[in-house]
Structure formats: C-alpha cells, structure tokens
C-alpha positions in Angstrom: -68.7 3.2 37.9 -67.1 6.4 39.1 -64.9 8.1 36.5 -62.0 10.2 37.7 -61.5 13.4 35.7 -57.9 14.0 35.1 -55.9 17.1 33.9 -52.6 15.7 32.7 -49.4 17.7 32.6 -46.3 16.2 30.9 -43.9 16.5 28.0 -41.5 13.6 27.1 -42.0 9.9 26.4 -41.9 9.2 30.1 -45.2 11.2 30.4 -46.7 9.6 27.3 -46.4 6.1 28.8 -48.3 7.3 31.9 -50.9 9.1 29.7 -51.5 5.9 27.7 -52.3 4.0 30.9 -54.8 6.6 32.0 -56.5 6.5 28.6 -56.8 2.7 28.6 -58.4 2.6 32.1 -62.2 2.5 32.1 -62.4 4.6 35.3 -60.2 7.5 34.1 -61.2 10.4 31.9 -58.4 12.7 30.7 -60.1 16.0 30.1 -57.1 18.1 29.1 -53.4 17.9 28.4 -50.9 20.6 29.4 -47.5 20.3 27.8 -44.5 22.5 26.8 -44.8 24.8 23.8 -43.6 23.5 20.4 -39.9 24.2 19.8 -38.0 25.1 16.6 -35.3 22.7 15.6 -32.9 21.9 12.8 -31.5 24.1 10.0 -35.0 24.9 8.7 -36.2 25.8 12.2 -39.3 23.7 11.8 -41.6 23.4 14.7 -41.3 20.1 16.7 -44.1 18.9 18.9 -43.4 17.6 22.4 -43.5 13.8 22.4 -46.8 13.6 24.2 -48.5 16.0 21.9 -47.2 14.1 18.9 -48.7 10.9 20.3 -52.1 12.6 20.8 -52.0 13.9 17.3 -50.9 10.6 15.8 -53.7 8.7 17.6 -56.3 11.3 16.7 -57.4 11.6 20.3 -60.1 14.1 21.2 -58.2 15.8 24.1 -57.8 19.5 24.5 -54.1 20.5 24.4 -52.8 23.5 26.2 -49.2 24.8 25.7 -48.9 27.9 27.8 -45.5 29.7 28.1 -46.3 30.1 31.8 -48.8 28.5 34.2 -48.8 31.6 36.4 -51.3 33.3 34.3 -54.7 33.7 36.0 -56.5 32.7 32.7 -54.7 29.4 32.8 -55.9 28.9 36.4 -59.4 29.6 35.4 -59.2 27.2 32.4 -58.0 24.4 34.7 -60.6 25.1 37.4 -63.4 25.2 34.8 -62.5 21.6 33.8 -63.4 20.5 37.4 -60.7 17.8 37.6 -60.6 15.3 40.4 -56.8 15.1 40.1 -54.0 16.9 38.3 -51.4 14.4 37.3 -47.9 15.7 36.6 -45.0 13.8 34.9 -41.9 15.6 33.7 -43.9 18.6 32.7 -41.0 21.0 33.1 -42.8 23.8 34.9 -43.3 24.5 38.6 -47.0 24.9 39.5 -48.1 27.9 41.4 -50.2 27.7 44.6 -53.3 28.8 42.6 -53.1 25.6 40.5 -52.2 23.4 43.4 -55.4 24.5 45.2 -57.7 23.4 42.4 -57.4 19.7 42.9 -54.9 17.2 44.4 -51.8 17.4 42.3 -49.8 14.2 42.1 -46.3 14.2 40.6 -44.7 11.0 39.3 -41.0 11.6 40.0 -38.4 9.2 38.6 -36.4 8.6 41.7 -36.9 7.2 45.2 -37.4 10.5 47.0 -36.0 12.3 48.8 -33.0 11.1 46.7 -32.4 12.9 43.4 -34.8 15.7 43.5 -34.7 18.0 40.4 -34.3 17.7 36.7 -32.1 14.6 36.0 -32.8 11.9 38.5 -32.5 9.0 36.0 -29.1 10.1 34.7 -27.7 10.9 38.2 -28.7 7.5 39.6 -26.7 5.9 36.8 -23.8 8.2 37.2 -23.6 7.4 40.9 -23.7 3.6 40.1 -26.8 3.0 42.2 -28.1 -0.5 42.4 -31.8 0.5 42.8 -34.0 3.3 41.6 -37.7 3.8 41.2 -40.6 6.1 40.9 -42.3 8.1 43.7 -45.8 9.4 43.6 -45.7 12.7 45.5 -48.3 15.2 46.6 -47.1 18.4 45.0 -46.3 21.6 46.9 -44.5 24.8 45.9 -41.1 23.4 46.7 -39.0 21.4 44.2 -40.0 17.7 44.7 -40.5 18.2 48.4 -44.1 17.1 48.8 -45.5 14.2 50.8 -44.9 10.6 49.5 -48.0 8.8 48.4 -46.4 5.6 47.1 -43.4 4.3 45.3 -42.2 1.5 43.0 -38.6 0.4 42.8 -36.4 -1.7 40.6 -32.9 -3.0 40.0 -31.1 -0.7 37.6 -27.6 -2.2 37.4 -26.1 -2.1 33.9 -29.1 -0.2 32.4 -28.5 2.9 30.2 -30.6 6.0 30.5 -32.9 5.0 27.6 -33.6 1.6 29.1 -34.2 3.1 32.6 -36.5 5.8 31.2 -38.6 3.1 29.7 -38.6 0.9 32.8 -39.5 3.7 35.1 -42.2 5.0 32.8 -43.9 1.6 33.0 -43.5 1.6 36.8 -45.0 5.1 37.0 -48.0 4.2 34.8 -49.0 1.4 37.1 -48.3 3.5 40.2 -50.4 6.4 38.9 -53.6 4.2 38.6 -53.1 2.7 42.1 -52.6 6.0 43.8 -55.6 7.7 42.2 -57.9 4.7 43.0 -56.8 4.5 46.6 -56.1 8.2 47.2 -58.7 8.7 50.0 -57.1 5.9 52.1 -53.4 6.8 51.5 -51.2 7.9 54.4 -49.2 10.9 53.4 -45.6 10.5 54.5 -43.4 13.5 54.9 -40.0 13.4 53.2 -36.8 13.4 55.3 -35.1 16.5 54.0 -31.9 15.5 55.8 -31.5 12.6 53.3 -32.3 14.6 50.2 -30.1 15.2 47.2 -30.6 17.5 44.2 -29.9 17.1 40.5 -29.3 19.7 37.9 -30.3 19.7 34.3 -27.9 17.7 32.1 -25.9 19.9 29.7 -23.7 19.2 26.7 -20.6 19.9 28.8 -21.4 16.9 31.0 -20.3 14.7 28.1 -16.7 16.0 28.1 -14.3 13.3 29.3 -10.7 12.3 29.2 -8.7 9.3 30.2 -7.8 10.7 33.6 -11.2 9.4 34.6 -11.4 6.0 36.3 -12.8 3.1 34.3 -16.0 2.7 36.4 -16.8 6.4 36.1 -16.3 6.3 32.3 -18.6 3.3 32.1 -21.3 4.9 34.1 -21.0 8.1 32.1 -21.5 6.2 28.9 -24.6 4.5 30.3 -26.1 7.7 31.7 -25.3 10.2 28.9 -26.2 8.1 25.9 -27.8 9.1 23.6 -27.4 12.8 24.7 -25.1 14.5 25.1 -22.9 11.4 24.6 -19.2 11.3 25.5 -16.5 13.2 23.7 -12.9 14.3 24.1 -11.7 17.9 24.0 -10.8 17.3 20.3 -14.5 16.8 19.6 -14.1 13.0 18.9 -17.2 11.2 20.2 -16.7 7.9 22.0 -19.7 6.1 20.8 -19.2 2.7 22.4 -16.5 1.1 24.6 -15.9 -1.5 27.3 -14.1 -0.9 30.5 -12.1 -3.0 32.9 -9.9 -2.8 35.9 -6.5 -3.8 34.7 -3.0 -3.0 36.0 -0.9 -1.2 33.5 2.2 1.0 33.6 1.0 3.2 30.7 0.1 6.8 31.2 -3.6 7.8 31.0 -4.6 8.2 27.4 -1.8 6.0 26.1 -2.7 3.4 23.5 -1.6 -0.1 24.7 -3.2 -2.3 22.1 -4.7 -2.1 18.6 -6.6 -4.9 16.9 -9.4 -5.3 14.4 -12.1 -5.2 17.2 -10.9 -2.5 19.5 -8.3 0.0 20.6 -7.2 -0.3 24.2 -6.4 2.9 26.0 -5.1 3.3 29.5 -7.2 5.3 31.9 -6.7 6.4 35.5 -7.1 2.9 37.0 -7.8 0.5 34.2 -8.3 0.1 30.5 -10.9 1.4 28.1 -11.4 -0.8 25.0 -12.8 1.7 22.4 -15.1 0.0 19.8 -16.8 2.9 17.9 -15.9 6.5 17.6 -17.1 9.5 15.5 -15.0 12.5 14.4 -16.6 15.9 14.0 -18.8 16.1 10.9 -18.0 12.4 10.1 -19.8 9.2 10.4 -19.4 6.6 13.1 -16.5 4.1 12.4 -14.6 1.5 14.3 -11.9 2.8 16.7 -9.3 0.7 14.9 -10.2 2.3 11.5 -9.9 5.7 13.1 -6.4 5.2 14.5 -5.2 3.6 11.3 -6.5 6.5 9.3 -4.8 8.9 11.7 -1.6 6.9 11.7 -1.8 6.5 15.4 0.1 3.6 16.8 0.7 1.7 20.1 2.4 4.0 22.6 0.9 7.2 21.2 -1.6 9.3 23.1 -5.2 8.8 21.9 -7.0 12.0 20.9 
C-alpha cells in the first residue's frame, strides 16, 4: 500500500482535527509538523504551546516539530525539502508560504469558507456576522496570493444559528474528511480557477470588534454574539460584558438603550429595531451575574438607560 508522506502546517484546534485524521489513516505518514512559535501569556508570562503542539505532546507522538519565526529562511526550505514530502498540507498555519516552499511539493490549504468568499483571517466569524445560511471548507492549491489558488474540492454545511465555536468544530470535521479525499484522488482532480470578481476578504478579528451599543439592530446584535463568543465577546463602552441575551423584532416607542422591562429572568432593553432580553452580564473585574441582579445592584429601573 502506498503511503503519502505529509508535512503538516497548522496551529489551532481546527488544524489539530485535520492532523488527527491524517494520523489515523493507514495510507498517510506525517513526517513533520510546522506550527507557530510558543507564546507568553498571563501574569507569569509562562509559555503556551499552540493547540496542535500540545496535542502532539499529550499523545506522545513521534513527530518532528518545527516552530520557525519565518518560513522565508533558506534553512527551513532545505529542511522541508529533505523530508521529501508528497504533499504539504496547510490549515490555519498563520504564515504565507514563499515560492521556494510551494515548489517543493503540492501545497494544499484547507480554508474554512466556500472560496472565493471570505478569503483571509476570519472566514468563520465573518460568515456568521453576515448571517449566511451556508458555509463550508475549500481545499485549495496554494499560490503566493492570499487564498487565491485553484479549487480542488469543497464540503459545505448549513450554519444557521451556530456560534463560532460550534462552526469551528463542524468545519474542522468537514476539512478532515476532505483532506483525505483530495490527497487520495489528487492526480485525477480538475483544478478550478477562482472567480476573483466574486471574492471577498476578511480581516483578523480584534478586541474592538466586540464593542456594541443598542443603536445596533436586533439581528446584528444576535449575529455578533454568535460570531464573537467566546472572544472578544460583546461589551458596552462602560466595559460591561453582555454574556448572553436573546433578541426579537418588536415594536416599541422606547429609545435605543432604554430599559422597558425587568423581571427575575431578564432585563429587556430597546435597540434600534427591536428588543434585547439580557440574561447574563459581567462588570469589569467582577464575576458573571444575571442581568436582573446587575440592574438591582446598580439601582437601575424601567425607563432608565442601560449602561
């Protein structure tokens, strides 16, 4: 039985799921893992491993791990070439590969969108923010442009009502199966060029993306909660985090941000075109509490502005 030699490049849990599928396949041999460098985090500035490296360490897997600051170094190119890979598989690695690496072996990227839609760093969050009904994973032949290579295959799914964590998990499973199919049938796959006229690009999500107010429409607030949970989450200019809420289209004469109802389960606040029923909130440096407990503690009442 032929074994495909794979150099794998990836960093977050999305990539880990794909790596697991490769490791479990009898006809795949992962000969090296390239991932982002360890990062310092927390008050103690301890080193945190990338998710995929932590998985390899926890499982005690005998895979060479490389964490270069840059993949433009000629020593890195020589290391990859010496491994004689049949394929280089890339999944949310976080670095753009130079031509010298792309020329070593077919490089296949598993991008979490239906290309050419949502090229770039945050395809999953942007699909949710835009209230898309469908999303998916595209296997793409890599070139030097950002997610512009030929399409080798795709897998799609219904994403309505999914938050970003659930969609990450669903698309990682889709990507794992697609990876195996594309590798095994690569010689017979028709490469389809992307239609650049239909393309859209996404930027990296930042903390500022979580800043909201009640001048937003109810549907936009709902999609933001789904897309930006758990990070950066949604918060008001006061720093109060909106941990969970429900939204509905409802006619009201109240001004945006005005409290229209308080009960034990929720605090109803008028937004641009509906009502937001706040369930859980979290003040800066405090624990998560019910919205009703928060307004009672702040002595905020019906008719006041929520802040």
